[in-house]
Structures are given as structure tokens and as C-alpha cells.
N, C-alpha and C positions, 0 to 999 in steps of 0.2 A: 268350220274346222280349218286349221292351217295345213299347208302342204308339209310333207315330211321333211323337206329340205330346210324348213325354218327351224325345226327342232334339232336337226343335225348340225346346223350352223351355230345355234346357241350352245350345243354340247361342245363343239370344237373351240369356240371362243372361251368358254369357262375352263376348259382343260388347258388352254394356252395361258389364261390369266393366273390360274392356281398351280400351274406346272405339275399337273397330275399325269399319270401314265395313260396309255391307250386303253387299258382295261377299266378305268374309272369312268363313270357316267356323270356328266354335268359338273365336272370339277369336284366330285365327291360331296356335292351339296344336295340335301334332300329336296326333291322336286315333286309336287303333287299335281297330277293331271286328272281332271275330273270330266265326266261326261260319258255318254254312251257312244263309243267310237264306232260301233257297228251301224249306227243309224245316222250319224252326222258325218257326211262325206265332204271332202274338200271340193272346191269348184275348180275344174280344169277347162279352160276355154277351148272350144272345138275338140274336146276329148271324147273318146268313146268310153264304154263301160270299163274296159281293161285299163285305160289310162287313169281313170278316176280311182279305181280300186288300188292301182299301183302307187298312187300319190298318198294313200291313207297312211297314217302313222303306224298302223299295225304292220305294214310292209317295210318299215324303216330298219336300217342296219343297227340301230340302237338296241333292239330287242334280241339281236342274234348273239350279243356278247354275254 
């Protein structure tokens, strides 16, 4: 699983390329993410449980909008 910052960076770049507003996700392009996000956690070097859970895509600001 990728760190949540990867998805947020792709979101910002697509919004910049397509000149969409802040409220639009991924430049208003349909994105399909597959997998069981509760069981596939990202790797955080020298991180404790809290750091690993905080790096998960479910904790991303993308889902707060």
C-alpha cells in the first residue's frame, strides 16, 4: 500500500493540470482504487502502530471533502 501522501500528491497535480477547483478530486477524473485497505497497511520505517495507521489512505484529507 502506498502512503497517503502519494495519493494526495497525485490529486494536487491532476487538479493543477486540469485547473479544477479545490472541491474536485483527482482533476474530476474517475479513479478506481481496489483492495482491502483495512488489511494492507503502508510500510513506515521505524514507525509505531500510530504512525502506520496515520499513514493509511483512510486517514487522508481526500475523504474529508
